[in-house]
C-alpha positions in Angstrom: -31.1 -52.2 -1.5 -28.1 -52.5 -3.9 -26.5 -49.1 -4.7 -24.1 -48.9 -7.6 -22.0 -46.0 -8.9 -21.5 -45.8 -12.7 -20.8 -43.7 -15.7 -22.8 -43.4 -18.9 -22.3 -41.0 -21.8 -19.7 -39.1 -19.8 -21.9 -38.6 -16.8 -21.4 -40.2 -13.3 -24.3 -41.2 -11.1 -25.5 -43.5 -8.4 -28.3 -46.0 -9.1 -30.4 -48.6 -7.3 -29.9 -52.0 -8.8 -33.2 -53.7 -9.6 -33.8 -57.3 -10.8 -32.6 -60.8 -10.0 -31.3 -62.3 -13.3 -27.8 -61.0 -14.1 -28.7 -60.3 -17.8 -31.8 -58.3 -16.8 -30.5 -55.9 -14.1 -31.4 -52.3 -14.4 -30.4 -49.1 -12.6 -32.9 -46.6 -11.2 -30.9 -43.4 -11.2 -30.6 -41.7 -7.8 -31.0 -38.0 -7.5 -27.7 -36.7 -5.9 -25.5 -38.7 -3.6 -27.2 -41.4 -1.3 -25.0 -41.1 1.8 -26.3 -40.0 5.1 -29.9 -39.0 4.2 -33.0 -40.4 2.7 -32.5 -40.3 -1.1 -34.9 -40.1 -4.0 -35.1 -42.4 -7.0 -35.6 -40.5 -10.3 -37.5 -43.3 -12.1 -35.1 -43.0 -15.0 -33.8 -46.5 -15.6 -30.9 -47.8 -17.6 -29.7 -51.4 -18.2 -26.7 -52.4 -16.1 -25.0 -53.8 -19.2 -25.1 -50.4 -20.8 -23.1 -48.6 -18.2 -19.5 -48.7 -16.8 -19.4 -49.6 -13.2 -17.2 -47.4 -11.0 -15.9 -48.0 -7.4 -19.2 -47.9 -5.5 -18.0 -45.2 -3.1 -16.7 -41.7 -3.1 -14.3 -42.2 -0.3 -11.7 -40.1 1.4 -9.9 -43.0 3.0 -9.7 -46.7 3.3 -9.0 -48.0 6.8 -8.0 -51.7 6.6 -7.6 -54.1 9.6 -5.0 -56.8 9.4 -4.8 -60.3 11.0 -8.5 -60.3 11.9 -9.0 -64.0 11.1 -6.9 -66.4 13.2 -6.2 -68.9 10.5 -4.9 -66.2 8.2 -2.5 -64.8 10.8 -1.2 -68.3 11.4 -0.7 -69.1 7.7 1.7 -66.2 7.4 3.4 -66.9 10.7 2.0 -63.9 12.5 0.8 -63.6 16.1 -2.9 -62.9 16.6 -3.2 -59.3 17.8 -4.8 -58.5 21.1 -6.4 -55.3 19.7 -7.5 -54.3 16.2 -4.5 -53.7 13.9 -5.1 -50.9 11.3 -3.3 -49.6 8.3 -4.4 -47.4 5.3 -4.9 -47.8 1.6 -5.3 -44.5 -0.4 -8.4 -43.7 -2.4 -6.2 -43.9 -5.5 -5.9 -47.7 -4.9 -9.6 -48.2 -5.7 -10.9 -49.8 -8.9 -14.3 -51.2 -9.8 -15.5 -54.6 -10.6 -14.4 -55.2 -14.2 -11.3 -53.0 -13.6 -7.7 -54.2 -14.1 -5.3 -55.0 -11.3 -2.0 -53.7 -12.6 0.8 -55.9 -11.4 3.3 -53.5 -9.8 6.9 -53.4 -11.3 8.5 -53.3 -7.8 7.1 -56.7 -6.7 7.3 -60.3 -7.8 4.9 -61.7 -5.3 1.4 -60.2 -5.4 -1.3 -61.9 -3.3 -5.1 -61.8 -3.2 -7.1 -61.2 0.0 -10.9 -61.4 -0.1 -12.6 -59.1 2.4 -15.9 -57.7 3.6 -15.9 -53.9 3.2 -18.0 -51.6 5.4 -19.1 -48.3 3.8 -19.6 -45.4 6.2 -22.8 -43.3 5.7 -22.3 -40.3 7.9 -19.6 -38.3 9.5 -18.7 -39.8 12.9 -16.2 -39.7 15.7 -16.0 -41.6 19.0 -18.9 -43.9 18.0 -20.3 -45.9 21.0 -20.8 -49.6 20.3 -24.6 -49.3 20.5 -24.6 -46.6 17.7 -22.3 -48.3 15.2 -25.2 -49.5 13.0 -26.3 -45.9 12.7 -23.1 -44.8 10.9 -23.0 -47.7 8.4 -24.3 -47.1 4.9 -23.8 -50.7 3.7 -21.4 -53.4 2.7 -19.5 -54.4 -0.4 -16.8 -56.9 -1.6 -13.2 -56.0 -1.5 -9.9 -57.5 -2.5 -7.0 -56.2 -0.4 -4.3 -56.9 -3.1 -0.9 -57.0 -1.5 2.7 -57.0 -2.7 3.7 -59.7 -0.2 7.4 -59.5 -0.8 7.5 -55.8 -0.3 5.3 -56.1 2.8 7.9 -58.5 4.3 10.8 -56.3 3.3 9.6 -52.9 4.3 8.6 -51.9 7.8 5.8 -49.6 6.5 3.0 -51.2 4.4 2.3 -48.0 2.3 3.8 -49.4 -1.0 2.8 -53.0 -0.4 -0.8 -52.3 0.3 -1.4 -48.9 -1.3 -0.2 -49.2 -4.9 -2.6 -48.1 -7.7 -5.3 -50.7 -8.4 -4.6 -52.6 -5.1 -8.2 -52.1 -3.8 -10.9 -53.5 -6.0 -14.3 -52.8 -4.6 -17.8 -53.7 -5.8 -19.8 -54.5 -7.6 -22.2 -52.4 -5.5 -23.1 -51.5 -1.9 -25.8 -53.6 -0.2 -27.6 -51.5 2.4 -29.9 -54.1 3.9 -27.7 -56.9 5.2 -26.7 -58.7 8.5 -23.0 -59.0 8.2 -22.4 -61.3 11.2 -22.2 -64.6 9.5 -21.7 -64.4 5.7 -19.8 -66.7 3.4 -16.7 -65.1 1.8 -15.0 -66.9 -1.1 -12.4 -66.1 -3.7 -11.6 -67.9 -6.9 -8.7 -67.5 -9.3 -9.5 -68.6 -12.9 -12.5 -70.4 -11.5 -10.5 -72.4 -8.8 -11.5 -71.7 -5.2 -8.6 -70.3 -3.1 -10.4 -68.8 -0.1 -13.5 -69.8 1.8 -14.5 -68.4 5.2 -17.2 -66.8 7.2 -17.5 -63.3 8.7 -18.4 -65.0 12.0 -14.7 -66.0 12.2 -13.5 -62.5 12.7 -11.5 -62.0 15.9 -12.7 -58.4 16.3 -16.2 -57.6 15.2 -17.3 -54.8 12.9 -18.4 -53.0 16.1 -15.0 -53.5 17.6 -13.3 -52.1 14.5 -15.4 -48.9 14.1 -15.2 -48.1 17.8 -11.4 -48.6 17.7 -10.8 -46.3 14.7 -13.2 -43.6 15.6 -11.5 -43.2 18.9 -8.6 -41.8 16.9 -10.1 -40.1 13.8 -13.2 -38.9 12.1 -14.8 -41.0 9.5 -16.6 -39.4 6.6 -19.4 -40.5 4.3 -18.1 -42.9 1.7 -15.1 -44.0 3.8 -14.4 -47.7 3.7 -13.4 -50.1 6.4 -11.8 -53.4 5.3 -12.4 -56.1 7.9 -9.7 -58.6 7.3 -9.3 -61.8 5.2 -9.8 -65.4 5.9 -7.1 -68.0 5.3 -6.1 -69.1 1.8 -4.3 -66.0 0.5 -2.0 -66.7 -2.4 -0.3 -65.5 -5.6 -1.7 -63.8 -8.5 0.0 -63.6 -11.9 -0.6 -61.6 -15.1 -3.6 -63.0 -16.9 -5.4 -64.3 -13.9 -9.1 -63.5 -13.3 -9.8 -63.2 -9.6 -13.3 -63.1 -8.2 -14.5 -62.3 -4.6 -18.1 -63.5 -3.8 -19.8 -62.5 -0.5 -23.1 -64.0 0.4 -26.0 -61.5 0.1 -23.8 -59.0 -1.9 -22.6 -60.4 -5.1 -19.3 -60.9 -7.0 -16.4 -58.6 -7.6 -14.3 -59.7 -10.6 -11.0 -58.3 -11.9 -8.3 -59.3 -14.4 -4.6 -59.0 -13.5 -2.6 -57.2 -16.2 1.1 -56.1 -16.6 1.5 -52.4 -15.6 2.6 -50.5 -18.6 
């Protein structure tokens, strides 16, 4: 099931996306918040093109894992880590599909990074490997937008990875998906820049969730970014960048000047 979060007439809600043709998609409004428990559809339906999509999660934190594809680590001249390598992006970095990536004033080298995002469905800590699937709500597309020059210059990645609008997510969460071998691709202005498969991850989704929950509690709506395949590159003002993941959909954003 595809679960979107949206606003209409000043109200915010979740809805199940129904339909196959892009111009005929509708949302069946969900009663309440869908995380963690069985949820109920209201039967009240609105066309998708009549609402404003929001980031598809209400998350407290975004845990991102770097250098999780060997070719990407190599293209930036980095060693492949022996263990998962985590950093954070704040919730304020999230924007929806259709939202604008604001080019930060403190950088002159902003890069795209297409990623599969995992959405957590229930509070969890010290999750054993065999129970990882039980804590996952679903999956969505992400773009770990990075101020590459700042990342190289500063020892901490807080500004380089965490600036406002640096984490596009969407367009919705797919709850029924096998994430083990999906195509990930990214285009800029229609030109393909990245192409990879989730099967190329060094550390699996199970590895990542076991690793981070050894240290901290994850909450419903928290997001795990699983790393990017090779092909990262620059974005400039005016670019349209699109992340497409097999079985989920396409996340599209325009790059604008912050002002």
